[in-house]
N, C-alpha and C positions, 0 to 999 in steps of 0.2 A: 504493500500500500504506500509506504513512505517513498519507495523508489519510483512508483508511478507518479506521485505528486511532484517529486523532484524532476522527473523527465518532462512532465508538462510545463513546469516552471522554466526549465532550460530552453524548451522549444519556444515558449512564449517570449523569453528573453531574447532568443535569436531573432524572432520576428520583429521585436521592438528595435533591436540593433539594426536590422535591415531597413526599417522605416526611418529611424533617426539618421542612419548613414546616408540614405537617399536625400533627406532634407538638408543635411549638413553639406553634402556634395554640391547640391544646387546653390545653397547659400554661398559656399566658398567660390563657386564658379562665377556667381553674380558680382561678388564684391570687388574683384580686380580682374579686368578682362584683357589687359594688354601683355604684361610680361608672362613668361611661361617657362616650365622646366625643360632643360635640354634633353633631346632624344638622342641617345648615343648609338654608335654602330650603324649609321644609315648607309655608309658606303666605305668598305675597307680600303679602297684606293685613295680616299680623301683624308687628309690630316685634319681632324676636327678641332684640334687645339694648336693653332699655328703660333700663338704668342708663347714664346719659350721663357722669357724673363723680362723683368723691369728693374732697371738700376737707377737709383736716385742719388744725386750728389748735391748737397746743400751747403752753401757758404753764407753764414750770417755775420754781418759786420754791424754790431750794435743793434740797430732796429731795421736794417735793410737785409733782405734775404734774396740771394740769387740761386736759382735752382736749375739743375741740368737733369733731364729725364731721358733715359735711353731704353726704348722698347725693342726687344730682339724678336723677330719673327723667323721661324724656320719651317720649311715644308718637308716633312718626313714621309709624305705619301708619294703616290706615283702619278698624280694629276696636278696640273698647274692650278694655283689658288688665287682667289681674291679674298682677303681677310678684312673683316669689319670688326672693330673693337671700340666699345664705348667705355670711357674712363672719366674719372672726376679730376677736378683741379680746385685750387683755392679760389674763392669768390673774388679775391683781390689781385689775382695773378694778372700781370701784364705780359702776355706771351709774345716775345719779340723775335724769335728765330726758330728755324727748323732745318735740319739737313738729314740726308739719307745716305748710308754707307752700304754699297752693294759690292761685295768682294773688295777689290782694290780701288773702286771708283767712289768718289764722294760727290753727291748731288746736293747743291744748295737750293733750298726751296725759295719760291718767290711768293710775295703777298699779292693776291688778286681779289677783285670783286667776287663775291661768293658764287654767283651763277656762272661767271666766266671760268672760275676755277673748276667747277663741276664739268663744264663742257670740255675743258682741256684734259681733265682726268678721264672722261669717257672716251675721248678721241685717242689718247695714249693707250688706254686699256684695249680698245678695239684694234689698235695697230700692233699689239703684242709687246708693248714697251712696259717695263716695270715702272710703276708710278705710285705716288703716295699723296693723299689728300687729307688735310686736317681741317675740321670744321667745328665751330662752336654751336652747340645745341641749346645750352643754357649758359649763364655766367659761370657755372661750376661743372658743366658737363660738356666734354669734347668727344668727337668721333673721328677715329683714324680709319681710313680705307687704304689698303695696299693691294694693288692689282698685279697680276702676272708674276707671282712668286713661284718660281719653277721648282720641280722636285730637286731636293738637295740644297736649295738656296738658303742663305742666311742674310737677312735684311735688318740692319740697325737703323731705327728712326730716332733722331735726337731732337728734343724740344728744350728751349731755354725760356725761363720767365723770371720776373722779379716781383717782389711785393714788399709793402711797408708793414712793420710790426709795431703796433702801438700798445703801451702797457695799460693794464687795468690794476689800479691800486699797487703800482710798482712791479707787477708781474708781466713779463713778456711771454707770449705764447706763439709758437710756430706750429702750424697744422699742415700735414700733407695727407689729403684724402686718398684712399687706395681703392675704393669700390663705390660704384653708383648703386644706391638702393633702388629696389623695384618701385615703380611709380603707379599709383592708382590712376586709371585713365577714364573712369566713369562709364556711363552708358551713352551710346551714340545718340546725339540730339540733345544732350544735357549740357549745361555750362561747364561741367567737369570734364567733358570729353575733348581731348586735344589730339587730333590725328597726326601722328609722327612716327616714322619707322623706327627711330632709335629707342622708343619706349618699349618696343616688342623684343628687346634683347633677351636671350634665354639665360636662365639661371641654373646653377647646380642645386641639387637637393640639399635640404637643411643638414648641416654637419659635414658635407662633402668638402674636402680640401681643394683649394684653388689648383688649377692645372699648370700654373706657371710659377717660376721662382721670383723672389723679390728681395732686393738688397737696398739698403739706405744708409748713407753716411752723412755726417754733419761736421763741418769745420766752423767752430764758434769762436769769434773774435770780438773783443769788447774794448771800449775806450777806458773803462775802469774795471775794477775787480769783479769777476763773475761769482755768483753765489746761487744756491738753491737750484742747481741744474738737475732736472729730473724729467722723466716721462711717465705720466699716469697710465699709459696705454701699452707700452712695450718695454721689455728688458733692454738695457744699454750696456755696451762695453765702452770704457772711457780711457782716453790717453790725455792726461793733464800736461800741457806744455809749460805753462806758467799760470799765474793767477788771472791772466786776461785771455788765455787761449786754451782751447780744448778740442780734441777730436773725439767724435762719438760714432758708434755703429750699432747695429741691432744685435742683441744677444739672442739666445735660443732657449725658449721655455717649453718647447714641444708643441706649440700652437702655430698655425699659419700666421704670418705677419701681415698679409695683404687682404684681410677681410674686415678691417676697421681703420679708422683714422689714426695716423701717427701724430702724436702730440708731444711737443717739447716745451717745457717751461724753464725760465731762468730769470734771475734778477741781476741788476747792475748796482754795485755799491755806490753809496752817496746819500745825501740828505733827502732825496726825492727827485721827482721829475722837475726839470727847469725849462721854462720857455726859451726858444731859440730859433734861429733862422739858418737853414742850410742853403748854400748857393752852389750852382754849377755853371760853368761857362763853356759854351759850344762854339762851333764854327759859324753858325747862322743865328742861333737863338740861345738865350740864357734862361735857366729855370731856378726856382727856389721852392723850398718847403718851409713853411712857418708852423712851428709847434707851440701851442699855448697851453700852459699848465692849468689844471682845473682849480677852482676856488677851494679854500679850506673848508673843512666840515663845520656845519652850523650846530648850535645847541638844539637838542630835541624839543625844547619848549616852543620852537618856532614852527614845528611841523603841524599842518592843518589836518583835521580828520579826513580819511580817504575812503573811497568806495572801490572795491576790487571785484572785477568780473573775471572769473577763471574759466577759460574755454579749453576743454581737455579732450584730446583725441583718444578714443577707445576702439579704434578700428582693428582689423585683422593683423596689420603689420605691427601693431603695438602689443600683440599677444605675448605673454610671458615676461621676460626680462624688461623690455621697454616700459610696459604698463606698471610693473612692480616699481620701477625707478620713478615713474610719474607719480605714483601713489605716495612714495616716500617724499618726493618734492612737495606735493600738495599738503602732506601732513605738516611739513616744516613751514610752508608759506601760510596756510590757513591757521595753523596752531600758533603762529607768531603774531597774529593780528592784535591790535590794541582794542580795548573795549569801546573806544570812541569810533572805531571803524565799522563799516558794513561790507557785506560781500554777497556774491552769488556764484553758483557753479553751473556750468553748462557742459554736458557730456555729449560728444557727437561721434557718429560713425556714418552709416547710411542715412540716419536721421539724427535728431538731437532731443535732449531732455534737460529740463531745468530743475534746480533745487527748489526755486520759488519764482513766482511771476515778478516779484520785486525783491531787491536786495534786502538781506536780513542783518540785524545787529550781530556783531561778532561776539555773541555770548557763548559760554561754554556749551550749552545745550545745542545751539545752532551749529557750532563747529563740529560737535560729535555727530550730529545728523548728516552733515556734509561728508565727513570721513567715512561714515557707515555706507553712504550712497556710493562712494568710490570703491569700497572694499567688495561690493557685489559684482564688479565688472571683471570680465575675463579677456576681452579684446576680440572682436570679430566684426565682419562687415566692411563696407567701403569707407572712403575718407572724403565725405562731402563737406569740405572746408567752407566753401562760399556760402551755402545756406546757413551754416552755423554762425559765421561772422555776421551775416545780415541780421539774423535773429538777435544776436548778442548786442549789436550796435543799436537795435531798435528798442532795447529795454528802457523803461522809464528812468529818467535822470533824477538823482538826488542833488538838488541845488546847493545844499549845505556842505557837500563833500567834493573833494577833487577826485575825479574818476580815473582809474587805470584798468586797462585790459591786460590780462596775462594769458597768452596762448601757449598751450603745451602740446607738442606734437613731434613726430619724427620727420615730418615734412615730405613724406613720400607721395606727392601729388604733382600734377602737371599744370596747375592753374596759378602759378606764381604771380604772373603779371596782373591777372584779374584780381587776385587778393590784394596786391599792392595798391591798385587803383581804388578798390573799395575802401581800404583803410584811409588813403589820402583824402578821399571825398568826405570823410567823417572826422577830420582832424579836430573840428571844433568840439567834438563830444568827449574826447579823452586822449591820453597818450597810451601807447601799447608796448608791452614787453613780451618778447618771444623766447620761449624755452625749447630748445631742441633736445630730444631724448633719444639716446642710443649711441652706438659705436660709430655710425657712418651717416649722420643726419644730413638732410638737404639744407646745407648752410645758406644757399641762395634764398630759400624761403624764410628761414629764421632771421637772417640779417636784413633781408629786404622788408619784412613785416615791421621789424623794429625801426628801421630807417624811415619807412613810410609813416609810422605812428609816432615818430620823434621820441622813441624810447631806446632801449638797449637790448642786444641779443645775448642769450646765455645758452650754453650747451652742457647738459648733464650726461657724462659718459657712463656713469654707474650710480648706484645708490649712495656711495660715499660722496661723490662729487655733487649729487643732488642737494645734499645738505649745505655744501660749500656755496653752490650757486644761489640757493635760497637766501643764505646769509648775505651774499653779495647784493642781491636785489634789495634786501631790507636796508643795508647801509646806503645804497644809492638813493632809495626813496627818502631816507631820513636826512640826506644831504641835499638841500634845495638847489635848484638850478642856478647857473649863471644865465640869466634871461637876457635876450636880445643883445648878444655880444656883437661888438663892432671892431673891425680891424682896419688900421690904416698905417701907411708908411710915411715917414718924413725923411726926405733926402734921397730915397731910392725910388727910381721910376719903375713902377710895376704895372702889369696889365694881364688880361686873360686869367683872372683869378678863378679858381674852382675849389669848393662850391661858391657860386656867386652870392647866395644867401646863407649866412652862417646859422646852423641849428643851435638851439639852447644846449648848454654844456652841463652834463652831470658831473658830480664829484668823482674823483679817482680815474677819470679818463680824459686825456688831453685832446685838444682840438687840432686837426691838421688841415692846412690850407696850402694848396699848390698854386703856382703862378709863374709868370715870366718877368724878367727884369732887363733893363738896358741902362747904358751909361756906366757911371762909377759905382762900385759896390760899397756904399757907405750910407749912414743914416741911422734910423731907429724905427722899431715896430711899436705901435701904440695899440693897446687893447682896452676897451671899455665895455661895461655892461652893468646889469643890476643883480646883486646877490641878495642873500637872505638878510644880511645886516646893513644893506645900503648899496651905494655906488661902488663899483669895482673898477680898478685901473691898474694896468701893468705896462712896463716899458722894457724893450729888449734892444740892445745895440746890434747893428749890422756891421760886421767887420770884414775888411778885404782879405784878412788872413784865413777866413773860413771858406774861401772860394775853391771848389774842386774843378780841375780841368781834365777833359778827356773822358769823363764818365757820362754814360747815357742813361743811368738809372733814373734820375729825376725827370728826364724827358719822357721816358716810358711810363713812369708813374703818373706824371701830369696828364698825358694823353689818355691813360686808362681811367683816371678819375673823371676827365671831361666826358669820355664815352659813357661812363656809368651815369653821370648827371643827365646827359641827353636821353639815354634809354629810360631813366626815371620819368623825365618830362614827356617822352613819347607815350609811355604807359599811362600817365595821368590824363593826357589829352585824347588818347584813344585813336591816334592816327599815325602815319609814317612821315610826317613832315620833317622830322629830324634825321631821317635815314641817310640823306645825302651828306649831311654834316658828319654823321658817324662813319660813313664810308670813307669820306675824305681824310678823317683823322687816322683811320686804320691804314690807308694807303700811304699817307705822308710819313707816319711814324713806324710803319712796318709792324702793326699789331693785329692780332687775331681779335675780331669783333663779331657781332651778329651779322654783319654785312661783308666781312672779308674772311678769306681762308688762305692757308698755305698750300702750295702745290709744288711737287718735285717730280720731274720726268727724266728718265734715262733715255737718251736718244738712240740707244741700241735696241733693235728689234730682237727680243729674246724668245718670244712665244709664237711659233709659226701657226698655231691653231688657237687663237685667243677665244674663239667661240665655244671651245670645249672646256674652258676653265670652270672649276667649281667655286661657288661662293660659300664662305663659311663665316658665321657669326660667332666670335669668340665668346663662350659662355662666361658669366660672372659668378663668383661665389655669393651666397646670401651673406649680408653683413652679420658680423658676430652678434648673437642675441636675437636676431630677427627670425621669426617663426616661418615655416612653410605656408602659413595662412596668409602671408603677404602676397603670395603668388596665385594667380588664376590660370586656367587653361586657355589656349588660343580660342578665339571666337569660332564656334563651329560653323560649317558651311550650310548645314541644314537647320531649320527652325527647331528650337528646343521644345519638348513637351511642357505644357503648363504644370505648375506646381501641384494642382489638384490631382492631375493624372499620376504624378509620382507618388503622392500620398496613397492614392487608390492602389497602385502597384504594391506598395508596402503592405497595405491591409490584405490584399489578395495573397501575398506571400505568407502572412500570418495565418490566414484561413487554410491555405494549403498545408502548412505545418500541423495545424490542429486536426485536419481531416486524416492526414497520414498517421497521426498519433492514434486516432480512433480505429483505423483499419488495423494497426499493429496490435491493438488490444483484442 
């Protein structure tokens, strides 16, 4: 009797598993339609993993980083290949050079208008010539195409870029992203859907090791003594040359090194960041970088009551470690609110839900209710960011409090520019702070949201750093802004400043302004504004001894900053009236932009049958900590059955099991 009951229970459980499995499979397929898992072994003659290795060499001088990246492609199959590889970069990277080494030949890439570069690439590919094309898909997502890689070939593609590192509370941070996270691309016909081939890049299964090697080394040079040099993400080998110089390379802890951002932190000895002007002199143009130190921290008695709206991503890509980290972050943020503050919590995936229709006082009971609401979430579904932002921005305003939005997400979406535009159109309602959660977040979204909302970006790599980042936000909020800063030069003739309008300045983070100068390098920089204790004024001398000659770093950084400002303006106004100006900047200064690409062509015809080449998309590893729930299947070519039919199928399966059980008796 007992065995019969157990048998019925097992069969019923199996039927329920079938039913739940069908529903979960459909939900998972719906939530993310674009990226998909790689299918291995399609053709034994084709090398499906042509990227053999990536080598990164970083040279940091104080706050300037120059980076050399070498991607090695090798064809171990018996058919000629075209390889496509999607990879990330820093959001601040000014990519200024590319070259290709093919055997003993070195091919220098040229900067071209994007569509012209594509035509040159397709023509060279069709003629059987080895050719490489580098395109920018997002500020932090690039795509490399290399055609006519012949069996046995080794092709090295080298990229060079520079970026500026600004300290936060005295801490400098260099980030090298290693993998592009899977992007939720929404349903066709919705605002979240962005048709683009790069989004459909295949991924390896969760836990599968990357198929390519990865090496990274850093030469760290400083004008003053280095301290607190560490990586929160990777083990390091160190060679200390003296107190101002150090060489670093990756250690081995048994884990892949290229499935998460590489992060390097360091400090420079001294009394703190000081304002200053860096000058460079070129053959045709001279450039400067003005750095303005933030104001001192104000007493907490001056802080007005605030209202916080927390907008939290609970989609499938946040399942597991990222959502656990987000919960830890929210416990720290919400738990640290003052009794005079108020708050609300919105959770979003495919849809959104609110803690309350109006913000609630930050009482112990309300905080406990909010944390309990978070604890019930597991992470599933799509990432419909735009509807969530619209709903949050439409919440009733508390006129007695200063409002701040805090967006918490991994950023794995394709609607970055739409989100920036939405936030900018609502600047009068609040400022916005963005928290990226995870080992390989979409920093373009996180930094862009904060920039659009006149706030600050934060990235929590794990639960430990979540507490640190929450504390950093608290300190920043408690230190009032330097409002309406104004910068002017006396004695130095300057022009083409960027940004043209200076943002309000939070404590602990300096303001950077690029521009050009002419004439004699002398005079002084004057900075004025309004701080929490009244008028703010600072002066910095401009000295001829500070002029650097022969370096192009400031010209590349100025052009990159100008491009970013124009792209922001283009996004806000919703048209392409700035595209020609962006294109002209890219061509003049030799930079990769949304409208320019690098193209390299070998003039030797190497593939007599280019039409028989195989195309391979280099698969990417899932970022560390990201669940397989972030990936959907390719969109099927035939219509899917409706959900009710799948439920019916599950019920029929249960009935079949029950009938079979009855016959067995």
